[in-house]
C-alpha angles and dihedrals in degrees: 000000000000091000091054090049090051092051091049092050091049090055094046097050121053099229117137111249095234092051092047090050091052091050092049092049092050093049092048093047093051094046089049093048092050092048093050097043104034092110098036108108096196093063097037092118091049090051090053091050090050090052091052091050091045091052090054094048096046094045087064101036109022126214136283121230095264091049091049090053091049093051091048090052090054090051095050094049085065098207095126127081116268093248091054092047090054090052090053092048089055091058094056088117110153119209093207138006118329115240118232094241091067092053091045089051090056094046092048090058095056109122091021103153091205090061118071112245091230088057090048089052089050090053090051089053087053090055089052091049094052097033094112093056098047106124101228121013092182090071092054091057088075088067094056093107092043091055091046090052091067094053087104090074109091094203093052100037100086092053094041089054089051092051091046090050089056094045103040119116130168094263091062090066101044098096102087096211094049091042095056090042088057097046088052088073095100092054092050100043106020131241098318112168094235091050091049090051091053093045090051088057090051090050091052089058097043111014092166092058100041097066099157116108113252112199118232116274110219100189132038106286097204110046127169104289094217119011096187092050092048092050091052090049090048090051091055091047090051092050095052107024109012084232107142124178122198096204130013097201105053123120120225091238141072098253114138117198099232130101094188118114113245113245129210106201088318094317102120114224108199118239118248100255124157115214124197093027115170135205091270095043122121107201130195090245090065096054107109103183144346092279093058089045091054093049094049105028095117093049102047119118106225117235119262092239104055091177085081084081086090090072107017112087094190090056089049089056090052094049092049093049096043111022099178118184094240091051094050091045092054093049091045094051092054093046093047093052093046094048093046091051094050098042106033111013100048133063114263094250128152090254092053091048091051091050092048093048092050092050091048091052089052088052089050091054091048092048094047090052094047093040088221138083118240108239091237091059092051090050089051091051092052090061098035097050092059092068100026116128092208093240110069115082088355097159095049095043094050092048092050091047089055088066098052113146114246116262133161106299094240091059093046090048093052095044101039120356098056095050089046090049090055090054090045091064093055106039137076130281090254090056090049090052090048091052092052090049088051089053090049091053091047091051091049092052091050090053090053090045091061100023114177092355102102095104125129094265098048108062103123116100089204088070088066111071120201112226094231105089089335089259111180117221114219120217145061108301092198091055091049091052093046093047091049093051091051089050092051088048091054094045089050093053092050091046093053093048095046095046099040092243095308109200094229090053091047091051091051092048094050090049089053094051092044087058091047092049089049089056091055094046102043111021106057091256108156102178102086113202109192124204119262118272088238090063093046096047095045090051092049094053094041119120089229119092088205091063096048094045095047095048088051089052091049093050089049090054090051090047090054090048091054092045092049093075109005097171093052091047091053090053094047099039128045118244093248090058092053092045089050090058092044089057089066090057094045097045094048093047091047091055102037101040116003096051091228101120118192092359113170100179098074118090111278093358116134102175091241085298091282118156116251091243091058092047090051092052090049089052091052091050095050096041113182092356091063097111094053101035093098098033128120092266097044108041112110090240094062107016094097092048090050091053090049090049091053090050092050090052091049092049091051093047114082123223095020103168099186132027128217113252098172127071113276112270135148091263099041092051091047092051095047090048091055090049093056097267132119112342105217135112121238093246093049090048092052091050089050091047091051090053089051090051090050091054090049090056101262091128096148098064092042095052094039094056094043093049095044102042120061091189091058092050089054091052090052092051093044111122 
């Protein structure tokens, strides 16, 4: 076995065989000389020189298992001076894993009167240094009581506590007599930091049995006992095994040596402690990672303070996977009491507001992880929103509102939408945009809540059970969705009018209708609810290219939704409703491409519902440019880009004698071409301009025109 290990090591490290053989021979010779002459007085000086040379050799090359055993034998014989023994301890640098028998040999010499106690302490430090490369920790567990026996020795106690901290498992504390004997350490030896660290670990296992108060420990109790020694050991391990440890003292668990309750701006979040644990218990404190959680999730004893779910991600996983009624009720009771205290039972001071905001943000994080709103939080929001000023805790409140559980629209309107509408009338354009974004997030969560279940035979909300408490929600889900979309539509109209088409508000509105259009395209939703004509028309005449392009993209999505199942749409929607939507397509195409602005004679065209008198006045104002005034190249939203596009074409065309100074039209491009200017037809230019817009990110208007105009598609495919 050892020979195979040696051969493997020789392959892994690039040391010439002859050189490695010479080093091994030198190390073995020096160890043998020291062992044979340790007690010979006449060669004492030679022995010291051999130790110095051995230290130098081993510091660069480490020791094999047999060599480690030989050095330990020299130490335990005790014939060398203490200073030389300490030097030899420091070169116990294993090249590979350390066999159990070497550790047992060290432990069996604890209390050896022939071995200086400082040397024994140094050997314990060595065990801590190499703990992660000990071959089989399970064998060492048998020596738990032996190690504990030597806790009486002041010199050894700090390092024994460290080793026990690394070794301790729940089964070591089951015997009641031994357990209470162990937790009596503080009484016997005082509040030493290493004892407090070990007791904290015991308390994590059995908080109901360790009732003594353990003061908070600010710094790490168990640090690396010798950083320089550990680095040298790590260097040897790297050289021979490429096995590098970052820290020799870590436990493979999530225990944290602190008994102090975590605070959240003075709101105390209970620590996850499991009382009344038994020998067979698997507690949350013992879960190391998500893999161990998955393998034991049905066996875990929940902590006694379930409110710790606000900060404990592992506990959040458990609650999501197994939301039992009792569990949710316990969490809800704590949250209800805490929220009531902060909102209604305390003075509305700056400190109270800070505590409430911090708690709300924790609830946001919990809700975002669980993807659902605890019923107790929704009940809190019903009361809180009635007196909310729209400003305090705005971020947290909006995020929590975006996870509201579906209810009949009338109930939601009374509880939430009407109070929010009242605030909407008083607050800024940014607040209005934030409200619409909140509605968009809420709508998106509802889609996910009932994903792919919007068909004709699946309208009842009560068929969709929420995982928390499995509470069924009575009502027609389709009606709730429809009512909500109409409400968003109405809020959008008011927002645009009251903010003079503020860009932030426009962006929020378009995001909302993109989400609504996505529902109709991808989630079997067959009740198309189109945006109001006021929203479409205001976006078309906006001075922002973003607004025009995005409304075109939204209309295209609705068009595809109608075209997806035309027969069903005819049965669900009256003909006038479909024609009303088609008028958006016709009116926009007439203006942008066909140069027939506000035409009312084409099928389904409504001329943006402008009165004839207004259209006549617009014609008089525009004179001979009337037909192109609202075209793709002339609208305020794209006129500057069109001019820039013409200039780029002229710059890239050699020998251009004249440049275009007028807006691009069929006649202006023809005239400039005749005069030696840019050689391009109006239709070809418009195709080129659309491609430029597409590259600039105006995808909506590009795709809308190509999908709606057969003549344009032919131009694109023209050789």
